[in-house]
Structures are given as C-alpha cells and as structure tokens.
Predicted model as a PDB file, atoms N, CA, C, CB and O in Angstrom, pLDDT in the B-factor column:
MODEL        1                                                                  
ATOM      1  N   MET A   1       1.723   6.583  -3.912  1.00 83.00           N  
ATOM      2  CA  MET A   1       2.527   5.407  -3.761  1.00 83.00           C  
ATOM      3  C   MET A   1       2.055   4.666  -2.513  1.00 83.00           C  
ATOM      4  CB  MET A   1       4.030   5.766  -3.679  1.00 83.00           C  
ATOM      5  O   MET A   1       1.670   5.293  -1.525  1.00 83.00           O  
ATOM      6  N   GLN A   2       2.081   3.365  -2.554  1.00 90.00           N  
ATOM      7  CA  GLN A   2       1.688   2.548  -1.407  1.00 90.00           C  
ATOM      8  C   GLN A   2       2.682   2.734  -0.260  1.00 90.00           C  
ATOM      9  CB  GLN A   2       1.598   1.056  -1.805  1.00 90.00           C  
ATOM     10  O   GLN A   2       3.851   3.042  -0.492  1.00 90.00           O  
ATOM     11  N   ALA A   3       2.220   2.548   0.961  1.00 87.00           N  
ATOM     12  CA  ALA A   3       3.044   2.799   2.151  1.00 87.00           C  
ATOM     13  C   ALA A   3       4.291   1.921   2.192  1.00 87.00           C  
ATOM     14  CB  ALA A   3       2.224   2.572   3.408  1.00 87.00           C  
ATOM     15  O   ALA A   3       5.360   2.408   2.559  1.00 87.00           O  
ATOM     16  N   ASP A   4       4.187   0.647   1.829  1.00 90.00           N  
ATOM     17  CA  ASP A   4       5.350  -0.250   1.861  1.00 90.00           C  
ATOM     18  C   ASP A   4       6.419   0.193   0.878  1.00 90.00           C  
ATOM     19  CB  ASP A   4       4.928  -1.685   1.552  1.00 90.00           C  
ATOM     20  O   ASP A   4       7.604   0.209   1.209  1.00 90.00           O  
ATOM     21  N   MET A   5       6.006   0.553  -0.328  1.00 93.00           N  
ATOM     22  CA  MET A   5       6.954   1.017  -1.342  1.00 93.00           C  
ATOM     23  C   MET A   5       7.586   2.339  -0.908  1.00 93.00           C  
ATOM     24  CB  MET A   5       6.252   1.180  -2.711  1.00 93.00           C  
ATOM     25  O   MET A   5       8.776   2.566  -1.124  1.00 93.00           O  
ATOM     26  N   PHE A   6       6.771   3.216  -0.288  1.00 92.00           N  
ATOM     27  CA  PHE A   6       7.287   4.496   0.198  1.00 92.00           C  
ATOM     28  C   PHE A   6       8.382   4.271   1.239  1.00 92.00           C  
ATOM     29  CB  PHE A   6       6.148   5.348   0.796  1.00 92.00           C  
ATOM     30  O   PHE A   6       9.433   4.910   1.179  1.00 92.00           O  
ATOM     31  N   LEU A   7       8.145   3.374   2.185  1.00 92.00           N  
ATOM     32  CA  LEU A   7       9.146   3.103   3.224  1.00 92.00           C  
ATOM     33  C   LEU A   7      10.422   2.506   2.646  1.00 92.00           C  
ATOM     34  CB  LEU A   7       8.572   2.163   4.274  1.00 92.00           C  
ATOM     35  O   LEU A   7      11.517   2.817   3.114  1.00 92.00           O  
ATOM     36  N   THR A   8      10.294   1.659   1.642  1.00 94.00           N  
ATOM     37  CA  THR A   8      11.468   1.084   0.990  1.00 94.00           C  
ATOM     38  C   THR A   8      12.297   2.169   0.308  1.00 94.00           C  
ATOM     39  CB  THR A   8      11.047   0.020  -0.031  1.00 94.00           C  
ATOM     40  O   THR A   8      13.518   2.217   0.458  1.00 94.00           O  
ATOM     41  N   LYS A   9      11.624   3.036  -0.439  1.00 93.00           N  
ATOM     42  CA  LYS A   9      12.333   4.118  -1.131  1.00 93.00           C  
ATOM     43  C   LYS A   9      12.886   5.146  -0.144  1.00 93.00           C  
ATOM     44  CB  LYS A   9      11.398   4.809  -2.134  1.00 93.00           C  
ATOM     45  O   LYS A   9      13.961   5.703  -0.369  1.00 93.00           O  
ATOM     46  N   LEU A  10      12.162   5.401   0.946  1.00 92.00           N  
ATOM     47  CA  LEU A  10      12.633   6.331   1.965  1.00 92.00           C  
ATOM     48  C   LEU A  10      13.905   5.798   2.629  1.00 92.00           C  
ATOM     49  CB  LEU A  10      11.537   6.574   3.021  1.00 92.00           C  
ATOM     50  O   LEU A  10      14.833   6.562   2.894  1.00 92.00           O  
ATOM     51  N   THR A  11      13.948   4.500   2.895  1.00 92.00           N  
ATOM     52  CA  THR A  11      15.133   3.887   3.482  1.00 92.00           C  
ATOM     53  C   THR A  11      16.341   4.026   2.567  1.00 92.00           C  
ATOM     54  CB  THR A  11      14.873   2.417   3.782  1.00 92.00           C  
ATOM     55  O   THR A  11      17.433   4.365   3.025  1.00 92.00           O  
ATOM     56  N   SER A  12      16.153   3.767   1.278  1.00 91.00           N  
ATOM     57  CA  SER A  12      17.278   3.893   0.346  1.00 91.00           C  
ATOM     58  C   SER A  12      17.704   5.349   0.197  1.00 91.00           C  
ATOM     59  CB  SER A  12      16.907   3.312  -1.025  1.00 91.00           C  
ATOM     60  O   SER A  12      18.889   5.636   0.025  1.00 91.00           O  
ATOM     61  N   MET A  13      16.740   6.271   0.261  1.00 90.00           N  
ATOM     62  CA  MET A  13      17.070   7.694   0.181  1.00 90.00           C  
ATOM     63  C   MET A  13      17.880   8.122   1.412  1.00 90.00           C  
ATOM     64  CB  MET A  13      15.778   8.545   0.060  1.00 90.00           C  
ATOM     65  O   MET A  13      18.811   8.920   1.301  1.00 90.00           O  
ATOM     66  N   CYS A  14      17.520   7.590   2.579  1.00 89.00           N  
ATOM     67  CA  CYS A  14      18.262   7.897   3.810  1.00 89.00           C  
ATOM     68  C   CYS A  14      19.692   7.390   3.729  1.00 89.00           C  
ATOM     69  CB  CYS A  14      17.561   7.285   5.027  1.00 89.00           C  
ATOM     70  O   CYS A  14      20.624   8.084   4.137  1.00 89.00           O  
ATOM     71  N   LYS A  15      19.869   6.184   3.205  1.00 88.00           N  
ATOM     72  CA  LYS A  15      21.214   5.626   3.073  1.00 88.00           C  
ATOM     73  C   LYS A  15      22.076   6.473   2.154  1.00 88.00           C  
ATOM     74  CB  LYS A  15      21.149   4.197   2.551  1.00 88.00           C  
ATOM     75  O   LYS A  15      23.247   6.716   2.446  1.00 88.00           O  
ATOM     76  N   ARG A  16      21.494   6.930   1.027  1.00 85.00           N  
ATOM     77  CA  ARG A  16      22.251   7.781   0.104  1.00 85.00           C  
ATOM     78  C   ARG A  16      22.605   9.120   0.731  1.00 85.00           C  
ATOM     79  CB  ARG A  16      21.458   8.009  -1.174  1.00 85.00           C  
ATOM     80  O   ARG A  16      23.700   9.638   0.511  1.00 85.00           O  
ATOM     81  N   SER A  17      21.683   9.687   1.515  1.00 85.00           N  
ATOM     82  CA  SER A  17      21.918  11.009   2.077  1.00 85.00           C  
ATOM     83  C   SER A  17      22.913  10.982   3.233  1.00 85.00           C  
ATOM     84  CB  SER A  17      20.613  11.608   2.541  1.00 85.00           C  
ATOM     85  O   SER A  17      23.521  12.011   3.529  1.00 85.00           O  
ATOM     86  N   THR A  18      23.101   9.838   3.900  1.00 82.00           N  
ATOM     87  CA  THR A  18      24.101   9.781   4.970  1.00 82.00           C  
ATOM     88  C   THR A  18      25.505   9.786   4.400  1.00 82.00           C  
ATOM     89  CB  THR A  18      23.893   8.537   5.837  1.00 82.00           C  
ATOM     90  O   THR A  18      26.439  10.258   5.049  1.00 82.00           O  
ATOM     91  N   GLU A  19      25.664   9.261   3.180  1.00 78.00           N  
ATOM     92  CA  GLU A  19      26.964   9.269   2.533  1.00 78.00           C  
ATOM     93  C   GLU A  19      27.318  10.668   2.023  1.00 78.00           C  
ATOM     94  CB  GLU A  19      26.987   8.264   1.382  1.00 78.00           C  
ATOM     95  O   GLU A  19      28.455  11.119   2.163  1.00 78.00           O  
ATOM     96  N   LYS A  20      26.346  11.339   1.439  1.00 81.00           N  
ATOM     97  CA  LYS A  20      26.576  12.670   0.896  1.00 81.00           C  
ATOM     98  C   LYS A  20      25.227  13.354   0.672  1.00 81.00           C  
ATOM     99  CB  LYS A  20      27.393  12.599  -0.430  1.00 81.00           C  
ATOM    100  O   LYS A  20      24.304  12.745   0.130  1.00 81.00           O  
ATOM    101  N   GLY A  21      25.112  14.598   1.082  1.00 85.00           N  
ATOM    102  CA  GLY A  21      23.894  15.349   0.840  1.00 85.00           C  
ATOM    103  C   GLY A  21      22.965  15.402   2.030  1.00 85.00           C  
ATOM    104  O   GLY A  21      23.348  15.092   3.158  1.00 85.00           O  
ATOM    105  N   SER A  22      21.727  15.803   1.757  1.00 89.00           N  
ATOM    106  CA  SER A  22      20.719  15.908   2.808  1.00 89.00           C  
ATOM    107  C   SER A  22      19.368  15.503   2.241  1.00 89.00           C  
ATOM    108  CB  SER A  22      20.663  17.348   3.391  1.00 89.00           C  
ATOM    109  O   SER A  22      19.211  15.293   1.038  1.00 89.00           O  
ATOM    110  N   MET A  23      18.408  15.401   3.135  1.00 91.00           N  
ATOM    111  CA  MET A  23      17.075  14.973   2.741  1.00 91.00           C  
ATOM    112  C   MET A  23      16.053  15.669   3.639  1.00 91.00           C  
ATOM    113  CB  MET A  23      16.934  13.422   2.827  1.00 91.00           C  
ATOM    114  O   MET A  23      16.340  15.965   4.799  1.00 91.00           O  
ATOM    115  N   TRP A  24      14.858  15.929   3.101  1.00 93.00           N  
ATOM    116  CA  TRP A  24      13.794  16.588   3.841  1.00 93.00           C  
ATOM    117  C   TRP A  24      12.552  15.723   3.819  1.00 93.00           C  
ATOM    118  CB  TRP A  24      13.497  17.979   3.260  1.00 93.00           C  
ATOM    119  O   TRP A  24      12.186  15.164   2.785  1.00 93.00           O  
ATOM    120  N   VAL A  25      11.914  15.619   4.963  1.00 94.00           N  
ATOM    121  CA  VAL A  25      10.650  14.891   5.074  1.00 94.00           C  
ATOM    122  C   VAL A  25       9.614  15.867   5.622  1.00 94.00           C  
ATOM    123  CB  VAL A  25      10.789  13.613   6.000  1.00 94.00           C  
ATOM    124  O   VAL A  25       9.851  16.529   6.632  1.00 94.00           O  
ATOM    125  N   THR A  26       8.476  15.955   4.960  1.00 95.00           N  
ATOM    126  CA  THR A  26       7.397  16.834   5.414  1.00 95.00           C  
ATOM    127  C   THR A  26       6.123  16.023   5.569  1.00 95.00           C  
ATOM    128  CB  THR A  26       7.179  18.012   4.427  1.00 95.00           C  
ATOM    129  O   THR A  26       5.918  15.016   4.890  1.00 95.00           O  
ATOM    130  N   MET A  27       5.276  16.481   6.470  1.00 94.00           N  
ATOM    131  CA  MET A  27       4.006  15.816   6.721  1.00 94.00           C  
ATOM    132  C   MET A  27       2.923  16.888   6.822  1.00 94.00           C  
ATOM    133  CB  MET A  27       4.065  14.943   8.022  1.00 94.00           C  
ATOM    134  O   MET A  27       3.090  17.881   7.530  1.00 94.00           O  
ATOM    135  N   LYS A  28       1.823  16.685   6.118  1.00 92.00           N  
ATOM    136  CA  LYS A  28       0.725  17.646   6.124  1.00 92.00           C  
ATOM    137  C   LYS A  28      -0.595  16.922   6.314  1.00 92.00           C  
ATOM    138  CB  LYS A  28       0.706  18.467   4.824  1.00 92.00           C  
ATOM    139  O   LYS A  28      -0.768  15.786   5.873  1.00 92.00           O  
ATOM    140  N   ARG A  29      -1.518  17.595   6.975  1.00 86.00           N  
ATOM    141  CA  ARG A  29      -2.867  17.063   7.138  1.00 86.00           C  
ATOM    142  C   ARG A  29      -3.672  17.446   5.898  1.00 86.00           C  
ATOM    143  CB  ARG A  29      -3.545  17.605   8.451  1.00 86.00           C  
ATOM    144  O   ARG A  29      -3.665  18.602   5.476  1.00 86.00           O  
ATOM    145  N   LEU A  30      -4.355  16.481   5.329  1.00 80.00           N  
ATOM    146  CA  LEU A  30      -5.170  16.719   4.144  1.00 80.00           C  
ATOM    147  C   LEU A  30      -6.638  16.797   4.526  1.00 80.00           C  
ATOM    148  CB  LEU A  30      -4.948  15.616   3.099  1.00 80.00           C  
ATOM    149  O   LEU A  30      -7.124  16.003   5.332  1.00 80.00           O  
ATOM    150  N   LEU A  31      -7.325  17.738   3.956  1.00 72.00           N  
ATOM    151  CA  LEU A  31      -8.779  17.832   4.109  1.00 72.00           C  
ATOM    152  C   LEU A  31      -9.399  17.307   2.831  1.00 72.00           C  
ATOM    153  CB  LEU A  31      -9.247  19.308   4.407  1.00 72.00           C  
ATOM    154  O   LEU A  31      -9.305  17.940   1.779  1.00 72.00           O  
ATOM    155  N   MET A  32     -10.030  16.151   2.922  1.00 64.00           N  
ATOM    156  CA  MET A  32     -10.615  15.536   1.743  1.00 64.00           C  
ATOM    157  C   MET A  32     -12.049  16.022   1.493  1.00 64.00           C  
ATOM    158  CB  MET A  32     -10.595  14.023   1.889  1.00 64.00           C  
ATOM    159  O   MET A  32     -12.634  15.716   0.454  1.00 64.00           O  
ATOM    160  N   LYS A  33     -12.604  16.764   2.426  1.00 66.00           N  
ATOM    161  CA  LYS A  33     -13.964  17.272   2.290  1.00 66.00           C  
ATOM    162  C   LYS A  33     -13.943  18.774   2.505  1.00 66.00           C  
ATOM    163  CB  LYS A  33     -14.930  16.580   3.292  1.00 66.00           C  
ATOM    164  O   LYS A  33     -12.969  19.316   3.028  1.00 66.00           O  
ATOM    165  N   CYS A  34     -15.001  19.442   2.108  1.00 73.00           N  
ATOM    166  CA  CYS A  34     -15.067  20.886   2.265  1.00 73.00           C  
ATOM    167  C   CYS A  34     -15.221  21.260   3.748  1.00 73.00           C  
ATOM    168  CB  CYS A  34     -16.235  21.462   1.437  1.00 73.00           C  
ATOM    169  O   CYS A  34     -15.706  20.465   4.552  1.00 73.00           O  
ATOM    170  N   GLN A  35     -14.809  22.453   4.084  1.00 74.00           N  
ATOM    171  CA  GLN A  35     -14.834  22.930   5.469  1.00 74.00           C  
ATOM    172  C   GLN A  35     -16.246  22.913   6.059  1.00 74.00           C  
ATOM    173  CB  GLN A  35     -14.262  24.341   5.545  1.00 74.00           C  
ATOM    174  O   GLN A  35     -16.423  22.549   7.222  1.00 74.00           O  
ATOM    175  N   ALA A  36     -17.245  23.300   5.275  1.00 76.00           N  
ATOM    176  CA  ALA A  36     -18.626  23.343   5.781  1.00 76.00           C  
ATOM    177  C   ALA A  36     -19.095  21.943   6.176  1.00 76.00           C  
ATOM    178  CB  ALA A  36     -19.579  23.945   4.715  1.00 76.00           C  
ATOM    179  O   ALA A  36     -19.749  21.771   7.205  1.00 76.00           O  
ATOM    180  N   ARG A  37     -18.763  20.957   5.368  1.00 76.00           N  
ATOM    181  CA  ARG A  37     -19.178  19.586   5.691  1.00 76.00           C  
ATOM    182  C   ARG A  37     -18.445  19.077   6.934  1.00 76.00           C  
ATOM    183  CB  ARG A  37     -18.913  18.643   4.494  1.00 76.00           C  
ATOM    184  O   ARG A  37     -19.037  18.370   7.749  1.00 76.00           O  
ATOM    185  N   LEU A  38     -17.168  19.426   7.089  1.00 75.00           N  
ATOM    186  CA  LEU A  38     -16.412  19.012   8.271  1.00 75.00           C  
ATOM    187  C   LEU A  38     -17.011  19.605   9.539  1.00 75.00           C  
ATOM    188  CB  LEU A  38     -14.945  19.426   8.139  1.00 75.00           C  
ATOM    189  O   LEU A  38     -17.126  18.917  10.553  1.00 75.00           O  
ATOM    190  N   LYS A  39     -17.394  20.885   9.488  1.00 78.00           N  
ATOM    191  CA  LYS A  39     -17.999  21.529  10.661  1.00 78.00           C  
ATOM    192  C   LYS A  39     -19.342  20.884  11.002  1.00 78.00           C  
ATOM    193  CB  LYS A  39     -18.186  23.041  10.411  1.00 78.00           C  
ATOM    194  O   LYS A  39     -19.671  20.705  12.175  1.00 78.00           O  
ATOM    195  N   LYS A  40     -20.112  20.536   9.973  1.00 79.00           N  
ATOM    196  CA  LYS A  40     -21.412  19.896  10.194  1.00 79.00           C  
ATOM    197  C   LYS A  40     -21.222  18.520  10.828  1.00 79.00           C  
ATOM    198  CB  LYS A  40     -22.194  19.771   8.863  1.00 79.00           C  
ATOM    199  O   LYS A  40     -21.966  18.148  11.735  1.00 79.00           O  
ATOM    200  N   MET A  41     -20.234  17.766  10.358  1.00 76.00           N  
ATOM    201  CA  MET A  41     -19.966  16.441  10.924  1.00 76.00           C  
ATOM    202  C   MET A  41     -19.540  16.563  12.381  1.00 76.00           C  
ATOM    203  CB  MET A  41     -18.878  15.711  10.109  1.00 76.00           C  
ATOM    204  O   MET A  41     -19.972  15.771  13.219  1.00 76.00           O  
ATOM    205  N   ALA A  42     -18.693  17.550  12.695  1.00 77.00           N  
ATOM    206  CA  ALA A  42     -18.211  17.736  14.058  1.00 77.00           C  
ATOM    207  C   ALA A  42     -19.347  18.148  14.982  1.00 77.00           C  
ATOM    208  CB  ALA A  42     -17.098  18.781  14.095  1.00 77.00           C  
ATOM    209  O   ALA A  42     -19.416  17.687  16.121  1.00 77.00           O  
ATOM    210  N   SER A  43     -20.245  19.018  14.500  1.00 83.00           N  
ATOM    211  CA  SER A  43     -21.356  19.478  15.343  1.00 83.00           C  
ATOM    212  C   SER A  43     -22.380  18.363  15.573  1.00 83.00           C  
ATOM    213  CB  SER A  43     -22.044  20.696  14.702  1.00 83.00           C  
ATOM    214  O   SER A  43     -23.069  18.371  16.594  1.00 83.00           O  
ATOM    215  N   ASN A  44     -22.494  17.409  14.651  1.00 82.00           N  
ATOM    216  CA  ASN A  44     -23.417  16.277  14.811  1.00 82.00           C  
ATOM    217  C   ASN A  44     -22.808  15.153  15.642  1.00 82.00           C  
ATOM    218  CB  ASN A  44     -23.827  15.737  13.446  1.00 82.00           C  
ATOM    219  O   ASN A  44     -23.476  14.159  15.927  1.00 82.00           O  
ATOM    220  N   GLY A  45     -21.558  15.306  16.028  1.00 80.00           N  
ATOM    221  CA  GLY A  45     -20.902  14.278  16.827  1.00 80.00           C  
ATOM    222  C   GLY A  45     -20.316  13.140  16.011  1.00 80.00           C  
ATOM    223  O   GLY A  45     -19.878  12.135  16.570  1.00 80.00           O  
ATOM    224  N   GLU A  46     -20.306  13.289  14.694  1.00 77.00           N  
ATOM    225  CA  GLU A  46     -19.725  12.263  13.838  1.00 77.00           C  
ATOM    226  C   GLU A  46     -18.196  12.371  13.892  1.00 77.00           C  
ATOM    227  CB  GLU A  46     -20.243  12.403  12.371  1.00 77.00           C  
ATOM    228  O   GLU A  46     -17.660  13.476  13.985  1.00 77.00           O  
ATOM    229  N   PRO A  47     -17.502  11.256  13.836  1.00 76.00           N  
ATOM    230  CA  PRO A  47     -16.033  11.331  13.849  1.00 76.00           C  
ATOM    231  C   PRO A  47     -15.506  11.921  12.539  1.00 76.00           C  
ATOM    232  CB  PRO A  47     -15.423   9.930  14.082  1.00 76.00           C  
ATOM    233  O   PRO A  47     -15.964  11.559  11.456  1.00 76.00           O  
ATOM    234  N   VAL A  48     -14.554  12.819  12.652  1.00 72.00           N  
ATOM    235  CA  VAL A  48     -13.931  13.436  11.494  1.00 72.00           C  
ATOM    236  C   VAL A  48     -12.547  12.821  11.352  1.00 72.00           C  
ATOM    237  CB  VAL A  48     -13.858  15.001  11.634  1.00 72.00           C  
ATOM    238  O   VAL A  48     -11.711  12.920  12.250  1.00 72.00           O  
ATOM    239  N   GLU A  49     -12.322  12.193  10.221  1.00 74.00           N  
ATOM    240  CA  GLU A  49     -11.034  11.541   9.991  1.00 74.00           C  
ATOM    241  C   GLU A  49     -10.249  12.338   8.958  1.00 74.00           C  
ATOM    242  CB  GLU A  49     -11.227  10.071   9.522  1.00 74.00           C  
ATOM    243  O   GLU A  49     -10.748  12.636   7.873  1.00 74.00           O  
ATOM    244  N   TYR A  50      -9.026  12.674   9.307  1.00 76.00           N  
ATOM    245  CA  TYR A  50      -8.157  13.410   8.407  1.00 76.00           C  
ATOM    246  C   TYR A  50      -7.127  12.460   7.808  1.00 76.00           C  
ATOM    247  CB  TYR A  50      -7.465  14.579   9.144  1.00 76.00           C  
ATOM    248  O   TYR A  50      -6.683  11.515   8.461  1.00 76.00           O  
ATOM    249  N   ARG A  51      -6.760  12.717   6.582  1.00 81.00           N  
ATOM    250  CA  ARG A  51      -5.693  11.957   5.945  1.00 81.00           C  
ATOM    251  C   ARG A  51      -4.388  12.724   6.147  1.00 81.00           C  
ATOM    252  CB  ARG A  51      -5.988  11.722   4.418  1.00 81.00           C  
ATOM    253  O   ARG A  51      -4.396  13.924   6.423  1.00 81.00           O  
ATOM    254  N   CYS A  52      -3.284  12.024   6.009  1.00 90.00           N  
ATOM    255  CA  CYS A  52      -1.977  12.611   6.217  1.00 90.00           C  
ATOM    256  C   CYS A  52      -1.136  12.384   4.961  1.00 90.00           C  
ATOM    257  CB  CYS A  52      -1.287  12.009   7.476  1.00 90.00           C  
ATOM    258  O   CYS A  52      -1.059  11.259   4.466  1.00 90.00           O  
ATOM    259  N   LEU A  53      -0.512  13.429   4.448  1.00 91.00           N  
ATOM    260  CA  LEU A  53       0.372  13.342   3.294  1.00 91.00           C  
ATOM    261  C   LEU A  53       1.803  13.439   3.796  1.00 91.00           C  
ATOM    262  CB  LEU A  53       0.060  14.460   2.246  1.00 91.00           C  
ATOM    263  O   LEU A  53       2.156  14.391   4.491  1.00 91.00           O  
ATOM    264  N   VAL A  54       2.632  12.453   3.447  1.00 94.00           N  
ATOM    265  CA  VAL A  54       4.042  12.439   3.830  1.00 94.00           C  
ATOM    266  C   VAL A  54       4.862  12.497   2.557  1.00 94.00           C  
ATOM    267  CB  VAL A  54       4.402  11.170   4.681  1.00 94.00           C  
ATOM    268  O   VAL A  54       4.700  11.667   1.663  1.00 94.00           O  
ATOM    269  N   CYS A  55       5.753  13.493   2.479  1.00 95.00           N  
ATOM    270  CA  CYS A  55       6.609  13.685   1.313  1.00 95.00           C  
ATOM    271  C   CYS A  55       8.064  13.672   1.753  1.00 95.00           C  
ATOM    272  CB  CYS A  55       6.268  15.010   0.582  1.00 95.00           C  
ATOM    273  O   CYS A  55       8.396  14.107   2.856  1.00 95.00           O  
ATOM    274  N   ALA A  56       8.923  13.171   0.883  1.00 95.00           N  
ATOM    275  CA  ALA A  56      10.360  13.181   1.148  1.00 95.00           C  
ATOM    276  C   ALA A  56      11.079  13.564  -0.136  1.00 95.00           C  
ATOM    277  CB  ALA A  56      10.854  11.795   1.677  1.00 95.00           C  
ATOM    278  O   ALA A  56      10.647  13.190  -1.227  1.00 95.00           O  
ATOM    279  N   THR A  57      12.169  14.304  -0.012  1.00 94.00           N  
ATOM    280  CA  THR A  57      12.970  14.687  -1.165  1.00 94.00           C  
ATOM    281  C   THR A  57      14.432  14.781  -0.767  1.00 94.00           C  
ATOM    282  CB  THR A  57      12.482  16.022  -1.752  1.00 94.00           C  
ATOM    283  O   THR A  57      14.768  15.104   0.372  1.00 94.00           O  
ATOM    284  N   ASP A  58      15.281  14.496  -1.722  1.00 90.00           N  
ATOM    285  CA  ASP A  58      16.710  14.696  -1.515  1.00 90.00           C  
ATOM    286  C   ASP A  58      17.230  15.768  -2.471  1.00 90.00           C  
ATOM    287  CB  ASP A  58      17.480  13.371  -1.713  1.00 90.00           C  
ATOM    288  O   ASP A  58      18.441  15.902  -2.653  1.00 90.00           O  
ATOM    289  N   GLY A  59      16.345  16.511  -3.068  1.00 88.00           N  
ATOM    290  CA  GLY A  59      16.699  17.552  -4.011  1.00 88.00           C  
ATOM    291  C   GLY A  59      16.618  17.078  -5.453  1.00 88.00           C  
ATOM    292  O   GLY A  59      16.458  17.889  -6.365  1.00 88.00           O  
ATOM    293  N   LYS A  60      16.727  15.776  -5.667  1.00 89.00           N  
ATOM    294  CA  LYS A  60      16.649  15.209  -7.015  1.00 89.00           C  
ATOM    295  C   LYS A  60      15.411  14.354  -7.176  1.00 89.00           C  
ATOM    296  CB  LYS A  60      17.893  14.383  -7.322  1.00 89.00           C  
ATOM    297  O   LYS A  60      14.748  14.411  -8.212  1.00 89.00           O  
ATOM    298  N   ARG A  61      15.094  13.573  -6.179  1.00 91.00           N  
ATOM    299  CA  ARG A  61      13.958  12.664  -6.222  1.00 91.00           C  
ATOM    300  C   ARG A  61      12.897  13.092  -5.205  1.00 91.00           C  
ATOM    301  CB  ARG A  61      14.413  11.217  -5.952  1.00 91.00           C  
ATOM    302  O   ARG A  61      13.222  13.539  -4.105  1.00 91.00           O  
ATOM    303  N   ASN A  62      11.648  12.951  -5.583  1.00 94.00           N  
ATOM    304  CA  ASN A  62      10.536  13.246  -4.688  1.00 94.00           C  
ATOM    305  C   ASN A  62       9.670  11.993  -4.572  1.00 94.00           C  
ATOM    306  CB  ASN A  62       9.699  14.467  -5.204  1.00 94.00           C  
ATOM    307  O   ASN A  62       9.335  11.368  -5.579  1.00 94.00           O  
ATOM    308  N   ILE A  63       9.311  11.630  -3.345  1.00 95.00           N  
ATOM    309  CA  ILE A  63       8.390  10.525  -3.114  1.00 95.00           C  
ATOM    310  C   ILE A  63       7.324  10.983  -2.138  1.00 95.00           C  
ATOM    311  CB  ILE A  63       9.133   9.269  -2.579  1.00 95.00           C  
ATOM    312  O   ILE A  63       7.573  11.854  -1.305  1.00 95.00           O  
ATOM    313  N   SER A  64       6.145  10.402  -2.236  1.00 94.00           N  
ATOM    314  CA  SER A  64       5.068  10.786  -1.325  1.00 94.00           C  
ATOM    315  C   SER A  64       4.075   9.641  -1.165  1.00 94.00           C  
ATOM    316  CB  SER A  64       4.350  12.050  -1.834  1.00 94.00           C  
ATOM    317  O   SER A  64       3.967   8.757  -2.014  1.00 94.00           O  
ATOM    318  N   THR A  65       3.357   9.689  -0.051  1.00 92.00           N  
ATOM    319  CA  THR A  65       2.287   8.737   0.207  1.00 92.00           C  
ATOM    320  C   THR A  65       1.267   9.419   1.100  1.00 92.00           C  
ATOM    321  CB  THR A  65       2.829   7.424   0.861  1.00 92.00           C  
ATOM    322  O   THR A  65       1.568  10.424   1.745  1.00 92.00           O  
ATOM    323  N   SER A  66       0.069   8.873   1.137  1.00 86.00           N  
ATOM    324  CA  SER A  66      -0.949   9.400   2.056  1.00 86.00           C  
ATOM    325  C   SER A  66      -1.573   8.239   2.797  1.00 86.00           C  
ATOM    326  CB  SER A  66      -2.039  10.221   1.298  1.00 86.00           C  
ATOM    327  O   SER A  66      -1.678   7.129   2.277  1.00 86.00           O  
ATOM    328  N   LYS A  67      -1.976   8.513   4.000  1.00 79.00           N  
ATOM    329  CA  LYS A  67      -2.581   7.494   4.848  1.00 79.00           C  
ATOM    330  C   LYS A  67      -3.702   8.098   5.635  1.00 79.00           C  
ATOM    331  CB  LYS A  67      -1.553   6.865   5.783  1.00 79.00           C  
ATOM    332  O   LYS A  67      -4.351   7.404   6.418  1.00 79.00           O  
TER     333      LYS A  67                                                      
ENDMDL                                                                          
END                                                                             
C-alpha cells in the first residue's frame, strides 16, 4: 500500500481503537538482497540501503507499507 493511503487508514484505525479495543504497530527491517551481496557491498564501501516494513492491526484489519 502507498504511504499516504497507509497513513490515512492508520489514522482511522487509531480513532476506532481509542473508542474501544486496541491496536498494534510493528516495524521490521527488510533485506531485499542476499546476505553475501550485502557484505560485499559493505566491504567495497558502497552504501547499503535497507527497506522498512510497517504493519498495523486491530485484530480484524491488517495494513502494511514499506519504505
């Protein structure tokens, strides 16, 4: 999901959870390349860029985005 849409849905999920229930937000680092290639890039001085996965759930709905 695109970041703008994710933030819109996250806001509405927060509003619903303040009235009743709870919500969980998790964030994980994603490795888009294999470990051997990442080590080679780091040893050559190339910048290693990691992506981030952000997920939110209220127990019924799940939304996620990566950046």
